[in-house]
C-alpha positions, 0 to 999 in steps of 0.5 A: 067824256071830261069837260075841258078846263075853263080859265080866266086869268087875271092881270096881277103882277103877284102870282095868284092862287088857282082854284080847281073846281069839277063843274061850273056850278061850283066855280060860280058859287065860289066866284060870287064868294070871292066877289071879283077878287083878282088874286084867284084864278078858277078853272072847272076841270071836270069830274073825277080824279083824272080830269082834276089832275089834267086840268090842274096841270094844263093851268099850272103849265100855263101860268106860275101860281103860289097855291093851288085849292080843290074845292067843291061839294061832297059827302060828309061822313055821318057823325064828322060832317052834316050836310050843309057844313064845311069840311077843310082837308088836313090831307087828300087820300086816294082811297080807292088806289090800290089793290083788292085781295082775298083779305081786303083792300090793300093801298098803293102805300102798302103795295109799295108803288107810291103814296095815297096821301098828300098833306095838306098846307097846315098853317093855311088850313088851319087859319081857314077852318078858324075864320069859317068858325069864327064867323058862325059856319059849322066846319070840320078839318079831316081827311078828304077821301078822293074816290073814283066811284061814290060811296053807295052803301052803308057797308062801304062807307063803314069800310071806309072810316074803319080803314082810314081814321080822321076821315070826313068827307068824300069827293072825287078830285081832290087828290088828283089836283093835290098830284098836279100841285105837288108836281110843280112843288106847290102847296094845296088846299081842299075845301068841300061843302057838304050836300050829302051823307056818305052812305046809301044813295038817297037823293032826298037827303041831298041838299046842294042849294045849301051846300052851294051857299056853304062854298060861296061862304067859303070863297068869302073868307079865302078873301080875308084868309089868304095874303 
């Protein structure tokens, strides 16, 4: 069962920034980084693209915003985004939205039923990545894949990389948040702090503590990068 969004609102007369996370721990890490900056409204909307889209849509219906950000931890593709690093999305891609056929996967784009890709706001994405790099944080810019089932084998990870060149990270919410933002004509960003490699499900290779610290650092830089 999806968790209900948990909102807190600021009193600024400026339109705030909306940040959607999946779980409370991610929201709390970002809040620590943001340091009480009242330009930001945070919501923990639940795990998965449907919960993320519904939570973001509910927040956007309740107030006016100038930018939407999907943020949290995620998996990094080997050779692209190591554990403990940050990924700033250049696009949010629904990697498993489509059809399975005897000849392989066909995306929703190829089926003619819409687009599986929503671009991130390019100027702000680049500015945030540059600020993180300047502050000494390992950062990669690339596509963040949204999946409903987390990758658990090397074979699936390899297929995703071959099918979607430029894939840097995998998570479960970005595309859902981006769809809600696009419905309101708002720009969107996605930030992922890497907690594990994409591939075989090996909990001993996960480092959630460092990923949360990286997410907190990203929150701190947001206060400097966003006007």
